[in-house]
PAROGU-518665 format. One record per residue (C-alpha): x, y, z; chain. Coordinates in steps of 0.001 Angstrom, whole numbers. Example, Ala and Ser with C-alpha at 12.3 -4.5 7.8 and 13.67 -1.06 7.14 Angstrom:
! PAROGU-518665
[[12300 -4500 7800] 'A'] [[13670 -1060 7140] 'A'] 
//
This chain:
! PAROGU-518665
[[302908 104553 -23737] 'A'] [[299344 104672 -24959] 'A'] [[296435 102337 -24239] 'A'] [[293527 102293 -26676] 'A'] [[290210 100877 -25475] 'A'] [[287359 99962 -27814] 'A'] [[284184 100164 -25734] 'A'] [[282061 98770 -28550] 'A'] [[284020 95536 -28321] 'A'] [[283670 95512 -24546] 'A'] [[279907 95882 -24921] 'A'] [[279741 92966 -27361] 'A'] [[281885 90796 -25075] 'A'] [[279530 91653 -22219] 'A'] [[276503 90734 -24311] 'A'] [[278058 87366 -25126] 'A'] [[278792 86687 -21439] 'A'] [[275302 87783 -20361] 'A'] [[273668 85542 -22972] 'A'] [[275783 82559 -21939] 'A'] [[274929 83065 -18283] 'A'] [[271249 83783 -18894] 'A'] [[270871 80421 -20590] 'A'] [[271416 78852 -17171] 'A'] [[269653 81460 -15048] 'A'] [[272768 83284 -13847] 'A'] [[273094 87062 -13569] 'A'] [[276288 88915 -14466] 'A'] [[277953 91475 -12232] 'A'] [[280303 93507 -14430] 'A'] [[283712 94049 -12829] 'A'] [[285416 97329 -13730] 'A'] [[288383 97155 -11333] 'A'] [[290947 96381 -14068] 'A'] [[290062 99730 -15640] 'A'] [[290070 101616 -12332] 'A'] [[286390 102451 -12597] 'A'] [[286670 104079 -16029] 'A'] [[283176 105500 -16651] 'A'] [[283064 104737 -20384] 'A'] [[284068 101133 -19746] 'A'] [[281345 100937 -17094] 'A'] [[278746 102310 -19492] 'A'] [[279730 99744 -22117] 'A'] [[279415 96891 -19616] 'A'] [[276022 98115 -18423] 'A'] [[274855 98558 -22026] 'A'] [[275905 94960 -22621] 'A'] [[273448 93770 -19984] 'A'] [[275331 93470 -16677] 'A'] [[272918 93746 -13748] 'A'] [[275305 95812 -11610] 'A'] [[278945 96865 -11383] 'A'] [[281664 95631 -9051] 'A'] [[284787 97397 -7824] 'A'] [[287541 96605 -5360] 'A'] [[288619 100156 -4434] 'A'] [[286458 102942 -3097] 'A'] [[288441 105514 -5089] 'A'] [[287209 103778 -8246] 'A'] [[283649 103737 -6915] 'A'] [[283838 107483 -6340] 'A'] [[285057 107934 -9913] 'A'] [[282030 106031 -11222] 'A'] [[279577 107994 -9117] 'A'] [[281137 111360 -9934] 'A'] [[280725 110497 -13633] 'A'] [[277003 109981 -13099] 'A'] [[276939 106202 -13426] 'A'] [[273459 105023 -12416] 'A'] [[273926 101444 -11254] 'A'] [[274209 99471 -8061] 'A'] [[277810 98765 -7095] 'A'] [[279279 95773 -5284] 'A'] [[282510 96097 -3306] 'A'] [[284669 93091 -4190] 'A'] [[287575 93504 -1799] 'A'] [[286697 92742 1812] 'A'] [[285880 96043 3539] 'A'] [[288442 97441 5938] 'A'] [[287185 98461 9357] 'A'] [[288563 101935 8699] 'A'] [[286328 102458 5660] 'A'] [[282930 101051 6674] 'A'] [[281226 104475 6627] 'A'] [[282227 104998 2994] 'A'] [[281412 101416 2038] 'A'] [[277846 101884 3214] 'A'] [[277556 105353 1684] 'A'] [[278988 104450 -1734] 'A'] [[278009 100815 -2366] 'A'] [[274902 98705 -1978] 'A'] [[276454 95275 -1435] 'A'] [[279831 93957 -285] 'A'] [[281655 90643 -13] 'A'] [[282583 89793 3577] 'A'] [[284122 87092 5740] 'A'] [[284569 88811 9126] 'A'] [[281699 89133 11575] 'A'] [[283413 92080 13292] 'A'] [[283518 93972 9996] 'A'] [[279841 93312 9278] 'A'] [[278971 94530 12772] 'A'] [[280801 97765 11934] 'A'] [[278932 97958 8612] 'A'] [[275709 97499 10575] 'A'] [[276542 100407 12852] 'A'] [[277458 102600 9888] 'A'] [[274295 101659 7997] 'A'] [[272146 102335 11049] 'A'] [[273759 105742 11510] 'A'] [[273120 106616 7867] 'A'] [[269588 105235 7853] 'A'] [[270202 102794 5015] 'A'] [[270359 99047 4540] 'A'] [[273473 97285 3248] 'A'] [[273525 93866 1595] 'A'] [[276227 91324 2445] 'A'] [[277504 88167 758] 'A'] [[279441 85784 2999] 'A'] [[282524 84452 1235] 'A'] [[283468 80796 1734] 'A'] [[286836 79170 1001] 'A'] [[286664 76481 -1713] 'A'] [[290349 75835 -2311] 'A'] [[292060 78883 -3806] 'A'] [[293067 80238 -378] 'A'] [[292220 83871 -849] 'A'] [[289209 85387 948] 'A'] [[286535 83355 2679] 'A'] [[285914 81379 5851] 'A'] [[286528 77652 5876] 'A'] [[283290 75731 5134] 'A'] [[283048 74330 8658] 'A'] [[282901 77916 9992] 'A'] [[280268 79148 7548] 'A'] [[277280 78477 9804] 'A'] [[278639 80256 12875] 'A'] [[279818 83161 10734] 'A'] [[276466 83466 8963] 'A'] [[274681 83314 12313] 'A'] [[276760 86260 13499] 'A'] [[275794 88316 10431] 'A'] [[272205 87269 9770] 'A'] [[270215 89455 12155] 'A'] [[272317 92581 12519] 'A'] [[270405 95874 12193] 'A'] [[270337 97366 8686] 'A'] [[272248 94374 7278] 'A'] [[270722 91919 4823] 'A'] [[272674 88684 4438] 'A'] [[271602 87932 874] 'A'] [[273796 84955 135] 'A'] [[277165 83279 -53] 'A'] [[280005 83391 -2538] 'A'] [[283356 81916 -3462] 'A'] [[286410 82793 -5485] 'A'] [[288911 80672 -7404] 'A'] [[291894 81122 -9747] 'A'] [[293100 84482 -8420] 'A'] [[295856 83568 -5935] 'A'] [[296329 79807 -5845] 'A'] [[295439 79278 -9498] 'A'] [[292784 76704 -8543] 'A'] [[290356 76275 -11418] 'A'] [[286614 76167 -10737] 'A'] [[285114 72695 -11035] 'A'] [[281693 71184 -10652] 'A'] [[282888 69779 -7321] 'A'] [[284298 72914 -5683] 'A'] [[281374 75016 -6913] 'A'] [[278888 72435 -5685] 'A'] [[280648 72595 -2319] 'A'] [[279656 76273 -2082] 'A'] [[276064 75464 -2989] 'A'] [[275939 72654 -432] 'A'] [[277303 74856 2363] 'A'] [[274803 77578 1473] 'A'] [[271896 75130 1556] 'A'] [[273037 73767 4929] 'A'] [[273210 77298 6355] 'A'] [[269782 78133 4971] 'A'] [[268312 75037 6602] 'A'] [[269974 75683 9961] 'A'] [[269038 79367 10148] 'A'] [[265634 79083 8511] 'A'] [[266446 81667 5849] 'A'] [[266501 81727 2056] 'A'] [[269441 83214 170] 'A'] [[268773 85335 -2910] 'A'] [[272314 85064 -4240] 'A'] [[274906 82348 -4682] 'A'] [[277814 84266 -6199] 'A'] [[279622 81252 -7582] 'A'] [[282779 82714 -9072] 'A'] [[284486 84886 -11660] 'A'] [[285408 84734 -15358] 'A'] [[287049 81331 -15028] 'A'] [[283692 79895 -13927] 'A'] [[282322 80524 -17428] 'A'] [[284091 77302 -18406] 'A'] [[281612 75402 -16215] 'A'] [[278750 76901 -18216] 'A'] [[280426 75969 -21483] 'A'] [[280850 72395 -20244] 'A'] [[277309 72339 -18810] 'A'] [[278798 71590 -15393] 'A'] [[277581 74577 -13392] 'A'] [[275624 73440 -10311] 'A'] [[271980 74407 -10401] 'A'] [[272092 76482 -7217] 'A'] [[274458 79125 -8627] 'A'] [[272731 82437 -9385] 'A'] [[275514 84956 -10044] 'A'] [[279000 85374 -11516] 'A'] [[281343 88346 -11135] 'A'] [[282868 88891 -14589] 'A'] [[285690 91253 -15503] 'A'] [[288626 89523 -17165] 'A'] [[286548 87708 -19792] 'A'] [[284924 90976 -20831] 'A'] [[288216 92858 -20933] 'A'] [[290432 90429 -22833] 'A'] [[287914 88039 -24370] 'A'] [[289305 84935 -22691] 'A'] [[287462 82662 -20279] 'A'] [[290494 81532 -18281] 'A'] [[294241 81007 -18577] 'A'] [[294042 77415 -19861] 'A'] [[293627 78430 -23497] 'A'] [[290827 75884 -23925] 'A'] [[288263 78487 -25010] 'A'] [[290116 80854 -27373] 'A'] [[287179 82221 -29400] 'A'] [[284090 81828 -27241] 'A'] [[283841 85609 -26874] 'A'] [[283874 87848 -29947] 'A'] [[286794 90174 -29145] 'A'] [[290253 89487 -27757] 'A'] [[291499 92904 -28884] 'A'] [[289398 95466 -27029] 'A'] [[292655 96827 -25571] 'A'] [[295824 97781 -27446] 'A'] [[299077 98951 -25839] 'A'] [[301323 101132 -28010] 'A'] [[304857 102416 -27389] 'A'] [[307466 104224 -29455] 'A'] [[310807 102792 -30598] 'A'] [[313589 104954 -29112] 'A'] [[316641 102863 -30077] 'A'] [[317359 100413 -32903] 'A'] [[320781 98739 -32919] 'A'] [[322508 95462 -33803] 'A'] [[324123 93923 -30702] 'A'] [[325470 90585 -29438] 'A'] [[322701 88473 -27956] 'A'] [[324733 87601 -24845] 'A'] [[325506 90102 -22049] 'A'] [[329223 90730 -21524] 'A'] [[330798 90671 -18058] 'A'] [[330108 89201 -14649] 'A'] [[326389 88558 -14060] 'A'] [[324264 89147 -10956] 'A'] [[320515 89541 -10413] 'A'] [[319207 92543 -12317] 'A'] [[317499 95599 -10839] 'A'] [[314308 93604 -10193] 'A'] [[316026 90627 -8600] 'A'] [[315719 88410 -11683] 'A'] [[318515 86273 -13125] 'A'] [[317576 85834 -16801] 'A'] [[319117 83059 -18861] 'A'] [[320502 84137 -22198] 'A'] [[321089 82083 -25348] 'A'] [[323912 82893 -27748] 'A'] [[322194 83662 -31061] 'A'] [[324992 85821 -32392] 'A'] [[324354 89379 -33505] 'A'] [[320683 90389 -33333] 'A'] [[318698 93481 -34193] 'A'] [[317377 94985 -30953] 'A'] [[314787 97668 -30357] 'A'] [[314155 99606 -27162] 'A'] [[310703 101024 -26499] 'A'] [[309630 103836 -24185] 'A'] [[307816 101437 -21879] 'A'] [[308869 99653 -18702] 'A'] [[307875 97850 -15554] 'A'] [[306725 101067 -13924] 'A'] [[304090 101318 -16630] 'A'] [[302549 97849 -16644] 'A'] [[303154 94106 -16238] 'A'] [[305517 93319 -19094] 'A'] [[304979 89555 -18895] 'A'] [[301344 90075 -19929] 'A'] [[302117 91735 -23261] 'A'] [[301774 89898 -26579] 'A'] [[303464 91598 -29588] 'A'] [[301127 92051 -32535] 'A'] [[303838 92297 -35176] 'A'] [[305109 88900 -36391] 'A'] [[308710 88150 -35486] 'A'] [[308919 90549 -32525] 'A'] [[310167 88914 -29305] 'A'] [[310214 90519 -25853] 'A'] [[313627 89991 -24216] 'A'] [[313138 91881 -20972] 'A'] [[312442 95186 -19354] 'A'] [[313767 97593 -16746] 'A'] [[311793 100390 -15089] 'A'] [[311524 102481 -18251] 'A'] [[312870 100401 -21159] 'A'] [[311353 97447 -22987] 'A'] [[313968 95478 -24963] 'A'] [[312892 93506 -28030] 'A'] [[314542 91231 -30547] 'A'] [[313221 92492 -33891] 'A'] [[315604 90641 -36187] 'A'] [[312783 88640 -37747] 'A'] [[310124 91356 -37523] 'A'] [[307845 91637 -40546] 'A'] [[307675 94370 -41648] 'A'] [[311026 95623 -40296] 'A'] [[310924 97905 -37279] 'A'] [[311852 101575 -37716] 'A'] [[313104 104153 -35230] 'A'] [[310298 106424 -34060] 'A'] [[307400 104182 -34976] 'A'] [[304934 102761 -32478] 'A'] [[304674 99015 -31937] 'A'] [[301417 97463 -30826] 'A'] [[300794 94794 -28194] 'A'] [[297752 92850 -27047] 'A'] [[297625 93101 -23250] 'A'] [[296500 90149 -21174] 'A'] [[294643 90793 -17919] 'A'] [[297720 91631 -15841] 'A'] [[298843 94278 -18329] 'A'] [[295340 95770 -18544] 'A'] [[295027 95990 -14760] 'A'] [[298450 97572 -14243] 'A'] [[298492 99673 -17397] 'A'] [[295111 101295 -16773] 'A'] [[296334 102221 -13287] 'A'] [[299569 103741 -14590] 'A'] [[299918 107493 -14310] 'A'] [[302268 107387 -17307] 'A'] [[299721 105853 -19677] 'A'] [[297796 107988 -22131] 'A'] [[294350 106444 -22486] 'A'] [[292297 106716 -25680] 'A'] [[288768 105434 -25043] 'A'] [[286758 104743 -28190] 'A'] [[282975 104651 -27759] 'A'] [[280263 103632 -30171] 'A'] 
//
């Protein structure tokens, strides 16, 4: 399996996102986690105008720094207590929801003689990270005056676990909570980190609340799509910055129905099969150990993905145009899940094209 990445297209996608956000006074944090901190991807995003980078794993942060990337870095995943020393040493800002963790960050920052910036995450419906809104004030109070900690603002996340889309209402709820905390504590937040790529839809609809100052953008830059609704198919210039390629290792005509007693397959799935008679099938050297198969879109007309095991991707190529040949490589457009898993795969050969 090979993944080709066009960094020129990533740069132009970043420029488009930055321009959209700048029109409403919002800064863009470029998220590189789907590419595991690939330095060339990071350089393209920074060249496109992102104000800083964001990562979820410290191993990826180290990769960026070892490559000489000169940019501030935000840690997206809530810091673990076991890694606070590295968080403070490697990043300048982190997203947090636990007072105990920020106290540990404070101790680490004090020991290292540095300051660390913190954004308090608030739950707005998606049920991933963040304190419930009614606990925001007490949590912020516990973080606000710790040594070597600067509580710079509040943030929220949607779409990622519950699939809850950002709306004017749930984003305004974040802004309202932040303003209430500011008033109660007598402080002024620099940052309201209002969401991720899906929140770009609010900008396109002119529904983004005025208090928002920042978005954390990765998926839109990588795959050129705002969200999973399909409502904004061509807002960004490139949906093909990534290409997945794999070789055909078998090409045979077979019955379309399995034969014999059926049970869940090796991955616990029970696929439903339709009797279409004899069909031309291709097997590719690509499987579930390599990336998320469900997030692949065949580029060749007439190619249909039937399923995959650990190391084999099975296709119906009966209607493929042009016909599929043994030994050739077929191309796929990866959606976000395939990018994130494929770029992390040890089996993937990566070809990074730069301008």
